C-alpha positions, 0 to 999 in steps of 0.5 A, spaced: 602 133 314 600 128 320 594 124 321 593 123 329 587 122 334 583 128 335 584 132 342 579 136 346 583 142 344 581 141 337 574 142 339 573 149 335 576 146 329 572 140 329 566 145 330 567 148 324 568 142 320 562 139 322 558 146 320 562 146 313 560 139 312 553 140 314 552 146 310 550 150 316 545 146 319 549 144 325 550 152 326 542 153 325 541 147 330 546 150 335 543 157 335 536 154 337 539 150 343 543 157 345 540 161 351 539 168 350 546 171 349 549 164 348 554 164 342 552 158 338 559 156 336 560 155 344 555 149 344 558 146 337 565 147 341 562 143 347 559 138 343 565 136 340 569 136 346 564 131 349 567 124 351 561 121 348 556 121 342 557 121 335 560 128 334 565 127 339 573 128 339 574 121 341 571 119 334 575 123 330 582 123 326 585 130 325 590 132 319 595 136 322 600 141 318 605 145 322 601 145 328 594 147 325 588 143 324 588 142 316 582 137 316 578 131 320 575 125 319 569 123 324 566 117 324 563 110 328 560 103 326 553 103 325 551 096 329 548 091 325 541 092 328 540 100 329 536 102 334 529 104 332 528 112 331 525 115 338 519 119 337 522 125 341 527 125 335 527 132 332 524 132 325 530 135 322 534 129 324 529 123 322 530 123 315 538 123 316 537 117 322 532 113 317 538 113 312 543 112 317 539 106 319 539 103 312 547 102 312 547 097 318 554 094 319 558 100 316 563 105 318 559 111 318 563 117 315 559 123 319 564 128 317 570 129 312 573 136 311 579 139 309 580 147 311 580 151 305 587 153 305 589 145 304 584 143 299 586 140 292 592 136 296 589 130 296 587 130 303 580 128 302 581 122 298 586 120 304 581 121 309 576 117 305 582 111 304 583 112 312 575 111 313 576 104 308 582 102 312 578 103 319 572 099 316 576 093 314 580 093 321 573 093 325 571 087 320 566 091 317 564 090 310 562 097 307 563 105 309 557 109 308 556 117 309 550 122 307 551 128 303 546 134 301 544 133 294 546 140 292 553 139 294 556 137 287 563 137 289 563 132 295 558 128 291 563 127 285 569 126 290 565 120 293 563 117 286 571 118 284 572 114 291 567 108 289 561 110 293 555 109 290 548 112 291 543 107 295 537 111 298 535 118 299 530 122 303 527 129 303 530 134 307 526 137 313 529 144 313 524 148 318 527 155 317 534 153 316 536 157 309 538 152 304 538 149 297 538 142 300 532 138 298 534 131 299 539 127 303 543 122 299 545 115 303 552 113 299 555 106 300 562 103 298 562 096 299 569 094 301 573 088 298 577 084 303 
């Protein structure tokens, strides 16, 4: 297994990891953005291939196994003073942004994902450790992430690696088919 910075050509895999980590919400949103006859996955892949933005290959580390993308970590630093939530932000994103804004000066883990074939090999833990190292190297005091309340396996993993639940917000689901009721902010304070 090799850890490396993501490349633009990893965009198809990154879109899959984003959708998996987001419990299908990304695909739902890409479907809403798709024009008639347009494949929602193309929108996800295009977003992953962007040069800027939170969901960009530039914010991603890939775990590669025999030339295949086995997993990824997507993250970025939340500033000490996050920007206010703009009034035009889609309602589905507001609770997520509210939680993110409660974790200033942390390295935010947007996506941590491992392909099904490579699970139970400790890659999730290695990606979380990489997030901690990235935060320390940037002089940040903690890592943070947001998880769905019904994602019990992920919550157990995050607890095992020292993350603690700090806040929750009711999920705005519109007509997205999900069992998620709340988004939960988890934070891990880092020692120097």
